[in-house]
Every structure is written in C-alpha cells, then in structure tokens.
C-alpha positions in Angstrom: 0.0 0.0 0.0 1.4 3.4 -1.0 2.1 6.2 1.5 -0.6 8.3 -0.4 -3.2 5.6 0.1 -2.4 5.3 3.8 -2.6 9.1 4.3 -5.8 9.2 2.3 -7.4 6.4 4.4 -6.4 8.1 7.6 -7.8 11.4 6.4 -11.1 9.7 5.5 -11.3 8.1 9.0 -10.6 11.5 10.7 -13.2 13.2 8.5 -15.8 10.6 9.3 -15.1 10.8 13.0 -15.3 14.6 12.9 -18.7 14.4 11.0 -20.1 11.8 13.4 -19.0 13.8 16.5 -20.5 17.0 15.0 -23.8 15.3 14.4 -23.9 13.9 17.9 -23.2 17.3 19.4 -25.6 19.0 17.1 -22.8 21.3 15.7 -22.7 20.0 12.2 -22.2 22.8 9.6 -25.4 23.9 7.9 -24.0 24.5 4.5 -27.2 23.4 2.7 -25.9 20.4 0.9 -27.8 18.6 -1.8 -31.2 17.6 -0.4 -32.6 14.1 -0.9 -34.7 13.7 -4.0 -38.4 12.6 -3.8 -37.6 9.0 -4.6 -35.1 8.7 -1.8 -37.4 10.4 0.7 -40.2 8.1 -0.4 -38.0 5.0 0.0 -36.9 6.1 3.5 -40.5 6.8 4.5 -41.6 3.4 3.2 -38.8 1.6 5.1 -39.5 3.6 8.3 -43.2 2.6 8.1 -42.4 -1.1 8.0 -41.4 -2.2 11.6 -39.1 -4.9 10.2 -37.1 -2.4 8.2 -37.4 0.8 10.3 -34.0 0.3 11.9 -32.5 -0.1 8.5 -34.1 3.2 7.5 -32.7 4.9 10.5 -29.2 3.6 9.8 -29.5 4.7 6.2 -30.6 8.1 7.2 -27.8 8.4 9.8 -25.3 7.3 7.1 -26.7 10.0 4.7 -26.3 12.6 7.4 -22.7 11.6 8.1 -21.9 11.8 4.4 -23.5 15.2 4.0 -21.5 16.6 7.0 -18.3 15.0 5.5 -19.0 16.8 2.2 -19.7 20.1 4.0 -16.4 19.7 6.0 -14.5 18.9 2.8 -16.0 22.0 1.1 -14.9 24.2 4.0 -11.4 22.7 3.9 -11.2 23.3 0.2 -12.4 26.9 0.6 -9.8 27.5 3.3 -7.0 25.9 1.3 -8.0 28.0 -1.8 -7.9 31.2 0.3 -4.5 30.3 1.8 -3.0 29.4 -1.6 -4.3 32.7 -3.1 -2.7 34.6 -0.2 0.6 32.8 -0.6 0.6 33.2 -4.4 0.0 37.0 -4.0 2.9 37.1 -1.4 5.3 35.3 -3.7 4.3 37.3 -6.7 4.9 40.5 -4.8 8.4 39.3 -3.6 9.2 38.2 -7.2 8.2 41.5 -8.7 9.9 43.6 -6.0 13.2 41.7 -6.1 16.1 44.0 -7.0 17.9 41.2 -8.9 16.7 40.2 -12.3 14.8 36.9 -12.2 13.4 34.8 -15.0 11.3 31.6 -14.9 11.6 29.6 -18.1 10.4 26.4 -19.6 12.9 23.5 -19.8 14.0 24.7 -23.2 14.6 28.3 -22.1 11.4 30.1 -23.2 10.6 32.9 -20.7 7.4 32.3 -18.7 7.8 34.9 -16.1 10.2 37.9 -15.7 10.4 40.4 -12.9 10.6 44.2 -13.7 14.4 44.1 -12.8 14.9 41.6 -15.7 13.0 43.7 -18.2 15.1 46.7 -17.1 18.4 44.9 -17.3 17.7 43.5 -20.7 16.1 46.8 -21.8 13.0 45.0 -23.2 9.5 45.8 -22.2 8.1 43.3 -19.8 5.3 42.2 -22.0 7.7 41.5 -24.9 9.8 39.2 -22.7 7.0 36.8 -22.1 7.2 33.8 -24.4 10.6 34.8 -25.9 13.4 32.3 -26.0 16.2 33.5 -23.7 18.7 32.1 -26.2 17.5 34.6 -28.8 18.6 37.5 -26.5 22.2 36.1 -26.2 25.1 37.0 -28.4 26.0 34.3 -31.0 29.3 33.5 -29.3 27.4 32.5 -26.1 25.0 30.0 -27.7 27.1 27.0 -26.9 27.6 28.0 -23.3 23.9 28.5 -22.9 23.0 25.1 -24.4 25.6 23.5 -22.1 24.1 25.2 -19.1 20.6 24.1 -20.0 21.8 20.5 -20.5 23.6 20.5 -17.1 20.4 21.6 -15.4 18.3 19.1 -17.2 20.7 16.2 -16.2 20.3 16.9 -12.6 22.8 19.7 -11.6 21.2 21.5 -8.7 22.7 24.9 -9.5 24.6 26.0 -12.5 26.2 29.4 -13.2 27.5 30.9 -16.4 28.7 34.3 -17.6 27.0 35.3 -20.8 26.4 38.4 -22.8 23.1 39.6 -24.2 22.5 42.2 -26.9 20.0 45.0 -26.4 17.9 46.7 -29.1 20.3 49.7 -28.9 23.2 47.3 -29.9 24.6 47.5 -26.4 26.1 44.5 -24.7 24.8 43.5 -21.2 27.0 41.1 -19.2 25.0 38.6 -17.4 26.0 36.1 -14.7 23.2 33.6 -14.9 22.5 31.2 -12.1 20.1 28.5 -13.1 18.1 26.1 -10.9 15.6 23.4 -11.8 12.2 23.9 -10.3 11.2 20.2 -10.5 8.6 18.8 -10.4 7.1 22.0 -12.0 9.0 21.5 -15.3 10.5 25.0 -15.3 13.8 26.7 -14.6 14.6 29.6 -12.4 17.4 32.0 -13.4 18.9 34.7 -11.2 20.7 37.3 -13.2 23.4 39.6 -11.8 
C-alpha cells in the first residue's frame, strides 16, 4: 500500500469521526448540501413505516447525514485551502516583482514564462515582450554553446549552474549577465537569477 493511500485512508477516517461527532453534538455545519430527492425520501419513509425495516431506514438516514456533513467539512477545507493558496501566491508574486535582482522563470528549453521588472530593465526589453521569448534569442552568438551546455547541465540533474554570458540590447549595447540556473522540478520549469 502506498504512502498516499495510507494518508488518504487516515484522512477519510478522521473526516468521518469529525462528522459523526459534529452530528452527535448538534454542531454540524449547515452549508445546505444537496437535499434528498423525492424517490429517496419516499423509499426512506416506506422503510421507516415497516417495523421490520425501520431500523435499516434509521441507519441509512444516519449514514446519509454523516456523508452530508463530511461533504460540508470537505467543502470548508477546500475553501480555506484556496484562500490560503491565493494569499501565498500573492505574497510570492509581490516578492518576485519587488526583487532587486533580475529573475526569470523559463520552460525547460529556455522560453521565458515569467520575468520580474528588474529583468526587463536589465535586458532593456518591455516586460510584455519578454514573455514567451526564448532567452537564447537574447544572447550573443558566441554565447549560444555555453547557454546550451548550461541548460543541459540543469536538465541532467545539476542542482545549481552558473554561467557568464552576454546579451545584446535593441540599442546594440552589450549587457554582461551572470546567470545562475536552478531546476524547479517537479514543475518542469527553470529559475534564473541574473546579476
């Protein structure tokens, strides 16, 4: 059995226990889940009317209530997780944008996915135009081999690789870059710090 399955089973047991406890205490969330349809209510009423099956109807109703509370608790957890992730994303986006060093996030083949304002300023290219551009296209011809070697080292498992390269600007100026590249596995992207 995998670790994920064990953790999932344990989480399901905790959720069920929490739901049953909330129902016993009368503190179950009133999130207004999906009500039973007419057929289900009719079947429960019919079972409850028959003395031989009334205990089955009560057990079934109890089980439905527990499942409803479990679903409501899961919905609350998802909403809280979504709120926390949104807050964290906003924080990291702010840090990325305010960072004084140029920073680029690229695909594994070096196409720019994200660039902070410092990178756009250093490379003298408007931020919007950097997005989607191959970083290789900004480098001088004599740096192409070093760039490809750097990418290959990162792809083959090097944790951190640095390289000195030169980029050309639109004004035909040369910008010297010390690129430090890092794999962001398992996200299939690369992070480059430029100084």
